[in-house]
Backbone as JSON, one array per atom type, in Angstrom:
{
  "sequence": "MAYVYKFFVDQCGAYKKEGDCYNREHSFPKAWWGGGLGKPMARDLFHIYPTDGFVNNMRSNYPYAEVDRTKEGSYKRSSNGSFLGKSKNTLPKGRVFEPVKEFKGDLARGYFYLLTAYYDRVKNWSSPMLKGDNFTPWAQEMLLRWHKEDPVSKKETERNAQIKAIQGNYNPFIENPEFVEQIWNNN",
  "N": [[29.91, 86.9, 57.57], [28.92, 84.14, 59.16], [30.32, 81.85, 60.64], [29.94, 78.2, 60.82], [29.96, 75.46, 62.73], [30.52, 72.03, 63.58], [30.63, 70.81, 67.32], [33.24, 69.32, 67.97], [33.21, 67.38, 65.96], [34.51, 69.3, 64.19], [36.42, 70.11, 65.23], [39.6, 71.92, 64.83], [42.83, 69.99, 63.56], [44.35, 70.11, 60.78], [44.31, 72.93, 58.91], [43.83, 74.67, 55.82], [42.35, 77.03, 55.04], [39.9, 79.89, 55.43], [37.14, 78.81, 57.61], [37.52, 76.01, 58.14], [37.9, 74.48, 60.28], [37.28, 74.62, 63.93], [38.76, 75.8, 66.71], [39.79, 76.25, 70.54], [40.27, 78.51, 71.79], [42.25, 81.27, 73.76], [41.34, 84.64, 74.73], [42.94, 86.26, 75.71], [46.3, 86.13, 75.13], [47.99, 82.94, 75.7], [51.26, 83.2, 75.77], [51.32, 85.66, 76.82], [50.75, 85.61, 79.97], [52.41, 83.74, 80.81], [50.89, 80.82, 79.9], [50.68, 77.33, 80.35], [49.43, 74.28, 81.93], [48.81, 74.58, 84.73], [48.07, 77.12, 85.96], [45.43, 78.54, 86.4], [44.08, 80.72, 85.05], [44.55, 79.47, 82.64], [42.14, 77.81, 81.95], [40.28, 79.22, 82.87], [36.9, 79.7, 81.56], [36.4, 82.1, 81.08], [37.73, 83.32, 79.09], [38.32, 81.69, 77.42], [37.18, 81.06, 74.14], [35.24, 79.58, 71.25], [37.11, 79.64, 68.18], [37.96, 79.92, 64.58], [39.82, 78.3, 63.15], [41.75, 79.29, 61.36], [41.65, 81.99, 61.01], [42.01, 82.63, 63.85], [45.08, 81.56, 63.88], [46.04, 83.6, 61.82], [45.97, 85.81, 63.39], [47.11, 85.1, 65.56], [49.52, 86.06, 68.17], [48.63, 89.05, 68.58], [47.9, 92.2, 69.97], [44.84, 93.36, 70.43], [43.56, 95.84, 68.82], [42.76, 98.28, 67.09], [42.6, 98.66, 63.22], [44.37, 100.28, 60.9], [42.66, 101.54, 57.86], [42.94, 102.58, 56.03], [44.15, 102.52, 53.63], [44.3, 100.51, 51.35], [45.39, 96.96, 50.75], [47.14, 97.05, 52.47], [46.34, 96.0, 54.75], [44.96, 92.89, 55.71], [41.31, 90.83, 55.58], [39.15, 89.23, 57.17], [36.96, 86.61, 56.21], [34.71, 87.23, 58.01], [34.62, 89.43, 58.69], [37.28, 90.27, 60.55], [40.04, 92.21, 60.81], [43.65, 92.3, 60.15], [46.41, 94.31, 60.62], [48.48, 97.19, 60.74], [48.04, 99.19, 63.67], [45.21, 101.55, 63.83], [46.2, 103.7, 65.24], [48.2, 105.8, 67.49], [49.59, 104.0, 69.21], [48.97, 100.89, 70.06], [52.08, 99.95, 68.69], [52.89, 98.68, 65.62], [51.66, 95.31, 64.29], [48.7, 94.75, 64.37], [45.2, 93.25, 65.8], [42.13, 93.23, 64.99], [38.96, 92.6, 66.14], [35.6, 91.14, 65.17], [32.95, 93.44, 65.25], [30.67, 93.13, 66.16], [31.7, 91.39, 68.11], [33.32, 92.8, 69.97], [32.54, 94.33, 72.49], [32.19, 91.89, 73.92], [34.58, 91.08, 74.18], [36.11, 93.13, 75.61], [34.54, 92.84, 78.08], [35.41, 90.78, 79.01], [38.12, 90.96, 79.05], [38.39, 93.17, 81.15], [37.35, 90.97, 83.47], [39.13, 90.07, 83.69], [41.58, 91.3, 84.24], [40.56, 92.13, 86.82], [40.42, 89.58, 88.0], [42.44, 88.43, 88.41], [43.94, 89.82, 89.53], [45.96, 90.15, 91.5], [48.28, 88.68, 89.71], [48.76, 90.24, 87.64], [50.84, 91.97, 87.35], [52.77, 90.77, 86.62], [52.37, 89.75, 83.87], [52.99, 89.72, 80.69], [52.31, 91.73, 78.08], [51.79, 93.78, 75.33], [49.54, 95.34, 75.96], [49.23, 96.16, 78.39], [50.53, 97.65, 81.56], [51.94, 97.65, 84.08], [50.51, 96.47, 87.01], [48.07, 96.97, 85.35], [45.75, 98.15, 82.64], [47.54, 99.72, 79.63], [47.4, 103.16, 79.21], [46.06, 103.56, 76.48], [44.71, 101.09, 75.56], [42.92, 100.83, 78.02], [41.41, 103.01, 77.22], [40.11, 102.45, 74.89], [39.08, 99.81, 75.22], [37.16, 100.27, 77.07], [35.19, 101.89, 75.5], [34.97, 99.7, 73.33], [33.35, 98.31, 74.82], [30.85, 100.09, 75.78], [30.15, 100.72, 72.92], [29.05, 97.89, 71.94], [27.17, 96.79, 73.81], [25.94, 94.14, 75.91], [24.9, 91.03, 75.14], [21.91, 89.1, 74.64], [22.92, 86.79, 73.87], [25.41, 86.88, 75.27], [24.83, 86.86, 78.19], [23.54, 84.16, 78.18], [25.83, 83.1, 77.66], [26.94, 83.83, 79.95], [25.22, 82.94, 81.91], [25.83, 79.81, 81.92], [29.1, 79.53, 82.08], [28.81, 80.07, 85.01], [27.11, 77.93, 86.04], [29.16, 75.85, 85.25], [31.86, 76.69, 86.1], [31.34, 78.44, 88.57], [31.25, 80.54, 89.13], [30.77, 84.57, 87.9], [31.17, 86.48, 85.18], [31.37, 89.15, 86.35], [30.76, 92.0, 85.14], [29.45, 91.33, 82.57], [27.19, 90.69, 83.47], [26.22, 93.05, 85.32], [27.29, 95.51, 83.97], [27.3, 98.13, 84.39], [29.46, 98.17, 86.4], [31.82, 98.34, 84.73], [32.64, 101.55, 84.02], [32.1, 102.6, 86.5], [34.49, 101.56, 87.68], [36.38, 101.69, 85.7], [36.5, 103.72, 84.68], [38.52, 106.55, 84.58], [37.77, 109.27, 84.7]],
  "CA": [[29.7, 85.74, 57.68], [29.08, 83.37, 60.53], [30.99, 79.93, 60.68], [28.78, 77.17, 61.35], [30.65, 74.69, 63.16], [30.05, 70.93, 64.96], [31.38, 70.82, 68.04], [34.37, 68.15, 68.34], [33.55, 66.82, 64.57], [35.2, 70.18, 63.19], [37.68, 70.67, 66.19], [40.72, 71.77, 64.08], [43.11, 69.21, 62.69], [44.99, 70.59, 59.9], [43.37, 73.69, 58.25], [44.12, 75.17, 54.56], [41.39, 78.08, 54.57], [38.97, 80.27, 56.5], [36.11, 77.94, 57.56], [38.31, 74.97, 57.61], [37.59, 74.16, 61.33], [37.22, 76.05, 65.1], [39.72, 75.59, 67.52], [39.53, 76.68, 71.88], [41.34, 79.67, 72.09], [42.5, 82.06, 75.08], [41.46, 85.82, 74.13], [44.24, 86.78, 76.25], [47.47, 84.6, 75.02], [49.15, 82.15, 76.94], [52.11, 83.74, 75.64], [50.96, 86.98, 77.45], [50.71, 85.24, 80.56], [53.24, 82.45, 80.88], [50.63, 79.46, 79.76], [50.67, 76.2, 81.81], [47.29, 74.25, 81.86], [48.56, 74.97, 86.17], [47.13, 78.69, 86.35], [43.91, 79.21, 87.07], [43.19, 81.51, 83.66], [44.53, 78.37, 81.96], [41.06, 77.17, 82.28], [38.88, 80.07, 83.27], [36.34, 80.16, 80.55], [35.53, 83.97, 80.45], [38.44, 83.99, 78.35], [38.16, 80.79, 76.2], [36.26, 81.52, 73.1], [35.59, 78.96, 69.65], [37.54, 80.56, 66.51], [37.8, 79.7, 63.04], [41.42, 77.91, 63.41], [42.57, 80.38, 60.01], [41.69, 83.6, 61.72], [42.98, 82.58, 65.08], [46.35, 81.5, 63.74], [45.94, 84.68, 61.22], [45.59, 86.58, 64.69], [48.6, 84.94, 66.56], [49.58, 86.91, 69.72], [49.12, 90.02, 68.1], [46.95, 92.62, 70.8], [43.67, 93.55, 70.12], [43.32, 97.09, 68.24], [41.71, 98.93, 65.77], [43.42, 98.63, 62.35], [44.32, 101.31, 60.02], [42.43, 100.93, 57.04], [42.97, 103.72, 54.62], [45.21, 101.7, 52.31], [44.09, 99.51, 50.43], [46.31, 96.39, 50.59], [47.91, 97.45, 54.11], [45.77, 94.84, 55.96], [44.26, 91.84, 55.63], [40.52, 91.02, 56.17], [38.77, 87.77, 57.34], [35.54, 86.39, 55.93], [33.97, 87.37, 58.75], [35.01, 90.79, 59.32], [38.16, 90.53, 61.52], [41.38, 92.74, 60.09], [45.17, 92.09, 60.75], [46.97, 95.47, 59.91], [48.62, 98.3, 61.78], [47.0, 100.28, 64.44], [45.3, 103.46, 63.26], [46.35, 105.38, 66.41], [50.04, 105.47, 67.77], [49.61, 103.05, 69.83], [50.24, 100.33, 69.74], [53.05, 99.86, 67.33], [53.38, 97.49, 64.74], [50.7, 94.68, 64.1], [47.82, 94.41, 65.69], [44.04, 92.57, 65.16], [40.49, 93.64, 65.33], [37.6, 91.78, 66.1], [34.65, 91.91, 64.1], [32.23, 94.69, 65.4], [29.53, 92.15, 67.09], [32.23, 90.54, 69.55], [34.29, 94.07, 70.64], [32.11, 94.61, 73.61], [32.4, 90.63, 74.53], [36.25, 90.8, 74.5], [36.5, 93.1, 76.28], [34.19, 92.67, 79.51], [36.43, 89.34, 79.39], [39.52, 91.43, 79.84], [38.04, 93.61, 82.41], [36.96, 90.24, 84.2], [40.62, 88.7, 83.47], [42.34, 91.98, 85.1], [40.07, 91.82, 88.33], [39.76, 88.25, 88.75], [43.71, 87.86, 88.77], [45.26, 91.14, 89.65], [47.41, 89.45, 92.23], [49.24, 88.25, 88.93], [48.75, 90.97, 86.47], [52.04, 92.69, 87.05], [54.15, 89.47, 85.96], [52.26, 89.44, 82.98], [53.82, 91.19, 79.75], [51.28, 92.26, 77.28], [51.75, 95.3, 74.76], [48.11, 96.07, 76.18], [49.28, 96.05, 80.36], [51.41, 98.66, 82.19], [52.33, 97.04, 85.36], [49.08, 95.52, 86.81], [46.54, 97.87, 85.1], [45.43, 98.49, 80.93], [47.99, 101.02, 78.98], [46.1, 104.16, 78.62], [45.55, 103.06, 74.66], [44.09, 99.77, 76.0], [42.01, 100.95, 78.08], [39.97, 104.03, 76.8], [39.52, 101.26, 73.5], [38.0, 98.57, 75.79], [35.89, 101.0, 77.86], [34.55, 102.05, 73.65], [34.04, 98.83, 72.89], [32.14, 97.98, 75.92], [29.73, 100.86, 75.05], [29.32, 100.62, 71.62], [28.64, 96.57, 72.08], [26.57, 96.5, 75.28], [26.11, 92.65, 76.76], [23.63, 90.25, 74.3], [21.22, 88.16, 75.52], [23.88, 85.64, 74.11], [26.37, 86.86, 76.41], [24.42, 86.72, 79.54], [23.61, 83.05, 78.26], [26.98, 82.31, 78.39], [27.8, 83.85, 81.56], [25.04, 81.25, 83.57], [26.44, 78.87, 81.68], [29.76, 79.22, 82.93], [28.71, 80.0, 86.18], [27.18, 76.56, 86.19], [30.28, 74.92, 85.26], [33.06, 76.88, 87.13], [30.96, 78.59, 90.12], [31.67, 81.84, 89.68], [30.58, 84.58, 87.05], [31.66, 87.93, 85.16], [30.31, 90.83, 86.94], [31.01, 92.95, 84.31], [28.28, 90.84, 82.0], [25.8, 90.85, 84.88], [26.43, 94.55, 86.25], [27.54, 96.35, 83.0], [27.68, 99.34, 84.94], [30.65, 98.25, 87.01], [32.77, 98.93, 83.97], [32.55, 102.55, 84.11], [32.16, 102.75, 88.15], [35.55, 101.01, 88.2], [37.74, 101.25, 84.59], [36.61, 105.25, 83.85], [39.19, 107.64, 85.13], [37.1, 110.48, 84.98]],
  "C": [[29.66, 85.03, 59.24], [29.78, 82.11, 59.89], [30.11, 79.52, 61.37], [30.23, 75.7, 61.44], [30.07, 73.03, 64.09], [30.8, 70.75, 65.63], [32.27, 68.83, 67.59], [34.35, 67.44, 66.95], [34.64, 67.8, 64.17], [36.32, 70.7, 64.09], [38.9, 70.55, 64.75], [42.15, 70.59, 64.37], [44.34, 70.35, 62.01], [43.58, 71.89, 59.42], [43.79, 74.57, 56.81], [43.01, 76.74, 54.39], [40.42, 78.49, 55.78], [37.52, 79.4, 56.07], [36.44, 76.23, 57.77], [37.29, 73.8, 59.1], [37.66, 75.3, 62.59], [38.24, 75.08, 65.59], [39.58, 76.77, 69.3], [40.62, 77.49, 71.56], [41.23, 80.8, 73.3], [42.29, 83.81, 74.57], [42.41, 86.7, 74.58], [45.57, 85.7, 76.07], [47.7, 84.29, 75.93], [50.24, 82.55, 77.13], [52.03, 85.17, 76.66], [51.44, 86.68, 79.47], [51.55, 84.36, 81.35], [52.83, 80.68, 80.59], [50.89, 78.13, 80.57], [49.44, 76.04, 82.39], [47.27, 74.6, 83.69], [47.95, 75.74, 86.76], [46.28, 78.42, 86.05], [43.16, 79.7, 85.87], [43.93, 80.32, 82.93], [43.06, 77.91, 81.2], [39.94, 77.94, 82.42], [38.28, 80.23, 81.69], [35.86, 81.56, 80.1], [36.39, 84.25, 79.19], [38.77, 83.04, 77.02], [36.71, 80.44, 75.25], [36.63, 80.31, 71.75], [36.05, 80.35, 68.93], [38.05, 79.87, 65.74], [39.78, 79.68, 63.51], [42.38, 78.68, 62.18], [43.21, 81.47, 60.43], [42.55, 83.21, 62.51], [44.78, 82.31, 64.53], [46.48, 82.74, 62.97], [46.19, 85.84, 62.74], [47.1, 86.74, 65.6], [48.56, 85.56, 67.88], [49.43, 88.17, 69.5], [47.59, 91.0, 69.15], [45.97, 92.88, 69.71], [43.43, 95.03, 70.31], [42.85, 97.28, 67.5], [43.0, 98.99, 64.29], [43.25, 99.88, 61.13], [43.95, 100.66, 58.3], [42.24, 102.21, 56.0], [43.82, 103.62, 53.8], [45.19, 100.63, 51.98], [44.77, 98.5, 50.12], [47.07, 96.32, 51.81], [47.61, 96.41, 55.16], [45.36, 93.65, 55.25], [42.76, 91.56, 56.48], [39.89, 89.34, 56.44], [37.16, 87.89, 56.78], [34.54, 87.32, 56.6], [33.89, 88.59, 59.75], [35.85, 91.58, 60.27], [39.45, 91.28, 60.03], [42.84, 92.34, 61.3], [46.05, 93.28, 59.99], [48.1, 95.67, 60.83], [47.84, 98.9, 62.37], [46.66, 101.85, 64.08], [45.61, 103.91, 63.94], [48.16, 104.86, 66.54], [50.08, 104.57, 68.25], [48.86, 102.29, 70.04], [51.19, 99.82, 68.87], [53.11, 98.69, 67.01], [51.86, 96.98, 64.53], [49.68, 95.02, 65.23], [45.88, 93.74, 65.21], [42.65, 93.05, 65.7], [39.89, 92.87, 64.71], [36.55, 92.32, 65.15], [33.61, 92.42, 65.28], [31.37, 94.31, 66.36], [30.34, 91.47, 68.44], [33.42, 91.56, 70.1], [34.05, 93.76, 72.03], [32.35, 92.8, 74.42], [33.61, 90.61, 75.15], [36.56, 92.15, 75.99], [35.91, 93.5, 78.1], [35.09, 91.55, 80.07], [37.53, 90.12, 79.57], [39.44, 92.12, 81.31], [37.87, 92.68, 83.86], [38.61, 89.76, 84.49], [41.28, 89.9, 84.69], [41.6, 91.92, 86.4], [40.36, 90.15, 88.82], [41.13, 88.08, 89.16], [44.45, 88.93, 89.12], [45.89, 91.37, 90.63], [48.69, 89.09, 91.39], [49.42, 89.04, 87.57], [50.44, 91.61, 86.03], [53.24, 91.91, 86.36], [53.74, 89.09, 84.82], [52.99, 90.39, 81.55], [52.71, 91.19, 78.39], [51.31, 94.17, 76.42], [50.14, 96.39, 75.36], [48.16, 95.82, 78.0], [50.89, 96.94, 80.28], [51.56, 97.97, 83.58], [51.09, 96.15, 86.02], [47.82, 96.57, 86.37], [46.79, 97.97, 82.93], [46.41, 100.03, 81.05], [46.88, 101.89, 78.83], [45.12, 103.8, 77.56], [44.64, 102.39, 75.14], [42.98, 100.2, 76.53], [40.63, 101.85, 77.81], [39.67, 103.13, 75.37], [38.53, 100.33, 74.36], [36.71, 99.32, 75.98], [34.81, 101.79, 76.3], [34.03, 100.9, 73.61], [33.0, 98.38, 73.63], [31.16, 98.69, 75.76], [29.1, 100.69, 74.03], [28.61, 99.3, 71.31], [28.31, 96.05, 72.99], [26.56, 94.56, 75.29], [24.47, 92.63, 75.57], [23.17, 89.7, 75.27], [22.19, 86.26, 75.06], [25.28, 85.34, 75.21], [26.02, 86.24, 77.34], [23.94, 85.39, 79.19], [24.68, 82.53, 78.44], [27.65, 82.65, 79.46], [27.08, 82.69, 82.95], [25.71, 80.17, 82.86], [28.21, 78.24, 82.18], [29.7, 79.22, 84.2], [28.4, 78.29, 86.51], [28.09, 75.42, 86.27], [31.46, 75.17, 86.2], [32.57, 77.7, 88.24], [30.99, 80.03, 89.96], [30.98, 82.79, 88.07], [31.61, 85.91, 86.5], [31.13, 88.96, 85.5], [30.13, 92.02, 85.97], [29.9, 92.8, 82.6], [27.14, 90.85, 83.04], [25.47, 92.01, 85.3], [27.24, 95.22, 85.44], [27.96, 97.63, 83.46], [28.83, 99.67, 85.54], [31.84, 98.98, 86.11], [32.68, 100.34, 84.24], [32.33, 102.9, 85.66], [33.98, 102.45, 88.26], [36.82, 101.15, 87.03], [37.73, 102.81, 84.26], [37.21, 105.93, 85.01], [38.65, 108.87, 85.2], [36.05, 110.99, 86.38]]
}
């Protein structure tokens, strides 16, 4: 299911269920990099997306990963196909949020961009997906796979151009997807 919202009109205030309203969300939670509007990543559009308010609340600050769906009732599923539950892998431990399949590559390229654009700051961030100034091995492997399984779409290319017009830069991993493998694949 796709959500349909009117921008500004349907922006979140209160919501009771999925589909009530949208909000603007940092895909890399503010709590992980310290928040604060004075920081450049606070307004960097390459990791800010419109999200369903109810689903975003469900996601909270959980890391992206793949949810174990082998035991019915052990996870939550949104109507658009996102999941919240325990990781299907040994890492990360605890609850994780799995985005819809069609958006996994977009998120991966956004994360590769963030770690490249803010490399000098990453070591001060706190995320279960990071170790020092890089991704943890499990996160890097997963993001590389998501990048391959969900290639750059026309919509993502158009969004990249629109963001470049607004903030003056582009995500090189959308413009040149081969850079992902060249930079992030350790093989």
